[in-house]
Structures are given as C-alpha cells and as structure tokens.
C-alpha positions, 0 to 999 in steps of 0.5 A: 820522252816529255819532261816531267816534274816527277823523277821517274828513276826514283820510282820502284823498279820492277823488271826489264821489258822483254823484247816483245814489250820493247818492240812496242816501247820503241815504237811509242818512243819514235811515234810510229805506233802509239796505242791500242784500244778496246771499246765496249757498249754498256747499258744498265737495265733499271734505275741506277740510283747513283751518279755514274762516276760512283759506279765506274770509279770503284769498279775501275779501282778493283781492276787496277788492283787486280792487274799490276801492269796497270800501275806500271809505266815503261822507263827509258823508252829512249834507251837500249835498256827500258824497264817497267817502274811502278806508279805509287798511286793513280788519280782516277780523275786523271785517268778517266774522261767523261764525255757526252755524245753530240747526238744519241747513238741508236746502236745500229748505224755506223758510229761516226762520232765514236770513230772520230773520238777513237781516231783522235785517241790513236794520235795521242801518246802517253808522254804528257805528264810522264811519271804522274799518270798511267800508260792507259786511259778510259773514256766514257762516252755517254748517250745524252739524257741517259747516264745508263748507256755509254761506251767505255774505250780503254786505250793503252800502251801496247807494251802493257797488253795485247788485244786479249788483254783489252778484253780481259780489262773489260771482263773484269771491269764488267764483273766489278760493276755488277758484283760489287756494291756501289760505294764511296771511295777515294779517287786516289788508288794506291798501287799494290806491291804485286810483281808483274807477270813474266814476259814471254822470254821468262815463260818460253825457251823461244827456239829460233824457228827455221828460216822459211824458203825465200820466195820472190814476191813480184810487184808486192803491193805495200802502199807507199814506203815507210815515212814519218811523221805519222798520223792515224786515220780510222774507220769502223765497219759493223756487220749486223747480227744476221749478216755476222751469223750468216758469214760464220755459218758460211765459213763453217759450211766450207770447212774454214774459219772467219779468221782464215776467210777475212784476209781472202775477202780483203785480198779480193777487194784489193784485186779490183783496186790495185794498179794494173802491175800489182798482183802479190799481196801479203797479210800479217795475222797476229796470234794469241800464244797463251796456249803455248805458255805454262797455264799455272803462270798465265791465264786467258784473262791476264794482262800482258803481251803474249802474241806472235804473228804469221804471214800468208801471201795471196796472188791477187790475179786469181783468188778463189774464195773458199780454196784460199780460205781453206789454204789459209786455215791450213797454214794457221792450223799448222802453226798452232799444231807446232806447239810453240816451236815456231814462234816467229817473234823469237827472232827478235832476240837476234835484233839489237836496239829496237829504235835503230831497227825501226829507224833503219826502215824509214824510206824503204818499202814495207814488207806486207800489204795489210794486217788482220787481227781477229780477237774472236767473240766476247760473250755477254756475261749478264744472266739473261734471267735478270730484269735489271743490271748491267749488260755488255753490247757492241765491241770495237777493236781499234789501233793506231797505224803502224808507220813501219808496218803494213799499209793498213790494218784491221782489228776485228771483234764480235761483240756481245750483241753478235755483231762483227766490227772491223776497225780499219787503221791506216797512216795518212798518205800511205793509202788515200782516204777515198781508196780506204773508203772503197776498201771498207765498202768493198769488204761489206759487199764481199761479205754480202755476196758470199753469204748470199751464195752459200 
C-alpha cells in the first residue's frame, strides 16, 4: 500500500474482511483487479436554478450517511488479516471530479469519450492518499453548455460492494437529488458511527458444495496465460431500445432469459474467431445471492458483497442458439432452486492467504474463457406526470480486467432508457484489440440476426 501521512492503524477498527471481501482486497493490493463502476446519465427538465455542485454535494452527503461502507477502507490489504476501518470524515471535493465533455453526447451513438474515461479509471487504484480519501470516487461528466445533462460514474473498490451495490448507490443518489431541497452545506462529511453490514460468512452457514464431476475440457480457449503487470482496456456496445426489446421478447418466445442467452451468442462469435484447434469454452456467470440471506439483515438496496458465480461450458464446434440458451437457463434455475445450499464461494473458506493463491496462478493457464455479469434492468424512478425534475437515462456497467480471471469479461445492464449496454473489459495482451473489436461487432450481429429470425 502507498505511503500516507495518516496512520491508518489509528482509525476506528470496524470488522475483519470476510473471505469474499478479502478476495477483492488481495486483488487490489496485487494490482490484478482494481475496481468496478456503474455510470448513469442524468437529466434535469426545467431550470435547475443553482450551481450543479449545490445539487450534487448534498445528495451525495445523504448517500454517504445512509451507507456506512462508503466511509470504510480496507486496512492491511498486504497482510493475511485485512480489516475495515472508518474514515472520520470525507471531503467531497476530494471524492468528486467534475469534467466537461470535449463534444456533446447525443445519447444515441456509442460514447467513445466516456469509454476512454472509464478505461482510464479502471487503471487507477485506491492507494493514493491512503487513509485520507474513500475507496470510491464519483466522476461527473457534463455536456458542454448544459449543466443539466451529465453522466455520473461511481467507481469503487469491489470489497465495498458488488454490482447491485452500484445500482443501489445511484438509486439513493437519485432519490436524494429529487426529494431533498437544494441546500448549502459543508463539503466535509463526518462519518456516522453505524456498524458495517455483516459479511457473507456472518449471514450464511456456507456449507461446502459437493465437488462437481471433473470433466476434461480439451483445448479450452482462455487467451494467454496469467501475467502481470495488468492494464485494462475497455469498450461498450449499446443496443437500441427497439433492438433490446426485440431481443428480450425473442428470449421469452424461446422460453429462456437474456442472462442465459448472452453467453451463447458470445460463444457463437468466438467459434468463428478461435484458432482451428480450439473448441471448448467456459463462461463464468456471477449471481446476486441476496435472496439466500436473511431479509431482515440484508435488503436489495444495501451495499456490500453478496455474490456467487457459476460456470457453464460450451462446445464451440456446434452451438445451436436456443437449445443451448435453454440448457443454460436450466443450469441457472437449478442453482437458484438449491436455496443457497450450493454457494460456490463457500470453497474460499478452504483457501489460506488470498495473496499467495493469486500469485500462484501467474504463468498458468486460465480456467475460463469469458465472464458475463448481467445486472438486469434499472427502472426509471421519475414520475412521468412531472413536467420538471431529474430523470435517469442510460446505464453502464464497467470493470477493470481481472489478470487471473477470464480472458475477457462483459458487464451488462439495461438502463432507464430501455437500452441494453454491454461493457467489454480485457487485459492488454491477453486478447488482441482487433480481435476484441471483432467480438464486440460480432455480438451485435448475432443479436440482430436472432431478432430477425424470431
């Protein structure tokens, strides 16, 4: 961890990191996965009447006071016993950055300027000014000549929250923007003394699931072996509202889901691009497991890390779309029907020092081809009858590459504008940029084709 003038060991100690939180803490320390982000477009209808900062800072203050984890930082990430400590205060001027776009965004085309900003952010860790600033940051990208249209990008350490936590942040930020009267206030936010929400181990017995039968996957494609240092590359693909709607309707017609279908479409694209000898593919699918936890302890809009992951294998030599999409849905449904008795991250209890585990992977082949994490649909909370006020629009889910993970990952989310946005992240050198560009364009082509054939 970078040096700091603050003695972090004098900060209020909260609780040890759970094993799942330690998973991301070790990754951050080693520089093999740095952060995750949720970006949302905001628009104000009418005359705002105040400087944008006077609207954003009070709203952000409310969110910080609501979620204690936003005032917490991991301490001793470079040890076998990391823990959370509380920052006594947060200076909003240090946590929020206001930027003016180089060119206006029309809200329809691919947003190359935002992609570039997110790519840079996913290569910046939280080691600078350690102990003085939070392990998250908020970037406000403003349309030129219009302070009532901007994209808010919430970038955060993955030990603080999962993907659903990023959506929760924006929901509460939006609610504070719309419900609280704009007010003057200090830019210094003093932390409350609320305890952190429990980690996964404190909420669930986490029985070790039975080992799956080992299947030899011949010629599994996983890109290049695990290597360091890591640099993240990032690009988004946004489907129009009409194309998104058609895709969802097509999935329903074939009695499957978007989450189950997207990996199949990606596997079909890879089939055309892989070297001749490669034919096995494995997809990792993260799963929100709040449903398995006590509802009086964890709510859907709480911030924390309560996720699992399952894997599905495909034979790229033959991938019939809807048969494979239905098979994928059945695998996901069987996992959800297990009522939390097959949580795969429970196996982390059997691992020792996470840092040693990750370092042991360097130079070895990866164990999966790609990852698809679907956060679902973010509903617009603005009342349509209003003639003025804030509204949420397009949403984007972005992440740093994972040097010890899949060859590339895709974060998907459907925003309040009804558009499905896919964020592609990969490590420089693991997959060539021109190949990734072909994958991105290939996914769009696959979607257009299956919706035409429905």
